[in-house]
C-alpha positions, 0 to 999 in steps of 0.5 A, spaced: 552 628 212 559 630 213 560 638 210 565 636 204 572 638 205 577 644 201 583 647 202 582 653 205 588 656 205 587 655 198 581 658 198 583 665 201 589 665 197 585 664 190 580 670 193 586 675 194 587 681 190 583 683 184 577 678 182 574 678 176 566 676 176 563 673 169 558 678 167 554 673 162 555 676 154 548 675 150 547 675 143 543 679 140 537 675 140 537 675 147 540 668 148 547 666 152 553 667 148 557 661 150 563 663 145 564 670 149 563 667 155 569 662 154 573 668 151 571 672 158 574 666 162 581 665 158 581 673 158 580 673 166 585 667 167 590 670 163 589 677 167 591 674 173 584 673 176 586 667 183 578 665 181 572 665 176 566 667 180 559 666 177 554 671 181 547 672 181 548 678 180 553 680 175 552 673 171 545 675 170 541 670 173 535 675 173 535 673 166 536 667 165 532 660 166 534 655 171 536 651 165 541 656 162 543 658 170 545 650 169 548 650 163 553 657 164 555 653 170 557 647 167 560 651 161 565 655 166 567 649 170 569 645 164 572 651 161 577 653 166 578 645 166 582 645 173 585 652 171 583 656 178 578 656 183 571 655 180 565 659 185 558 657 182 552 661 185 545 659 186 539 664 186 534 666 191 533 659 191 529 655 197 533 651 202 530 645 198 532 648 191 538 651 194 540 643 196 539 640 189 543 646 186 549 645 191 549 638 189 549 639 181 554 644 183 559 639 186 558 634 181 559 639 175 566 640 178 565 647 182 569 648 188 565 653 192 557 655 192 555 663 193 549 662 196 544 667 196 538 665 200 531 669 199 528 674 204 522 676 201 518 680 206 523 680 211 522 672 212 528 669 215 531 669 222 539 668 224 537 661 225 533 659 220 539 663 215 544 659 219 539 652 218 539 654 210 547 655 210 548 648 214 543 644 209 547 647 203 554 646 206 553 638 207 554 638 199 559 643 197 564 648 201 560 655 201 560 662 200 556 667 204 554 674 200 552 679 205 547 683 200 541 679 204 542 682 210 542 690 207 535 691 208 535 687 215 541 692 218 547 691 221 545 688 227 541 682 224 547 681 219 552 680 225 547 675 229 546 671 223 554 671 221 555 669 230 551 663 229 553 661 222 560 660 225 558 657 231 553 652 227 556 651 220 563 648 219 562 649 211 563 656 210 569 658 207 569 664 204 564 671 204 563 676 199 561 683 202 556 688 199 554 691 205 560 696 206 561 701 211 561 699 218 558 692 217 564 690 213 569 692 218 565 689 224 564 683 219 572 682 218 574 683 225 569 678 226 570 672 221 576 674 217 580 668 222 575 663 219 573 665 212 576 668 206 573 675 205 573 679 199 569 685 197 564 687 192 564 693 188 569 699 187 576 699 190 574 704 196 570 699 198 576 694 198 580 700 202 575 701 207 575 694 209 582 692 208 585 694 215 579 689 219 581 683 214 579 683 207 583 679 202 581 681 196 575 684 191 571 684 185 574 688 180 571 690 174 578 693 170 580 686 171 576 684 165 579 690 160 585 693 162 588 688 167 594 693 168 589 698 173 587 692 177 595 690 178 597 697 179 592 698 185 593 692 188 601 692 188 600 699 191 596 696 197 601 690 198 607 695 199 603 699 203 604 705 199 596 708 200 597 714 196 599 710 190 592 706 192 589 713 193 591 716 186 588 710 182 581 710 186 581 718 185 583 719 177 581 712 175 576 708 180 571 714 182 571 717 175 569 711 171 564 708 176 560 715 176 560 715 169 558 708 168 553 709 174 550 715 170 549 710 163 542 709 160 540 703 162 545 702 168 551 700 170 550 693 167 549 696 160 555 700 160 559 694 162 557 690 156 558 695 152 566 694 154 565 687 152 564 689 146 569 695 145 574 690 148 572 684 143 570 679 148 563 679 147 557 684 144 554 689 147 547 685 147 542 684 154 536 681 153 530 685 152 527 689 156 534 690 158 537 697 154 543 695 150 547 701 149 546 704 141 551 706 137 552 713 138 552 710 146 558 706 144 561 712 142 561 716 147 563 711 152 569 709 148 571 716 148 570 716 155 575 710 156 580 712 152 580 719 155 580 715 162 586 711 159 584 705 160 582 703 153 
């Protein structure tokens, strides 16, 4: 079966600049807040995100059933309604299950599928991973994510990418969570073939940008988009001092704070959803949701930082 075709230039354009991922919102009873999800999609598109991206991590797939994942995917595609690129995501599925989900995502109308294979106990090889990617890419263009390589090391990850470049024609993009040396070598290896974007903080994008990195995952695009666009304008105009000031004065203090939040950074992110009126603070038990005092402290911090 031939790999489905897609305009690769469109994919690269869509993944250039700050990109927002969907952080599945929940109601207080732990069920998915689909009205909040739709508000989040509208906000991110209006804020200028070139793509609407679901991820196994930010979209909280670890707390969703397979049925809920398929519904979140379908609601996302339906609500985007062709306004921008939609990236669906799978969740540690073995090859047959991932291929089945790829067929569903394609039928649902997603443009690209982010593929996150399992690797429990270091069980995969570069060859078996490239075969996995090839099987999934028969049904929909795919995006790789490099988090799978972190426990296996730089050398393993690069060997896998070299083999995949040679053998799998359906890869159109890669999201980097590895960072550092790997991100630099990865960019030099794949950027002429695949769109490349970095997960996480602006400093990770800044480190990878000279080696081939089109965009980055932006937390700020989802609540004070002016901060994200200020950084990106500085990057595109070559004003490194201005880009560095955003990282130093806003990005680093923000992540230092939310990473130290009780319940982890995601508890703070869901608190921000409530502070901005997009959705509630809630996460399904046993995950911690911020209490009223923690919400007040979070709001004070964000106002002091000038982003709320």
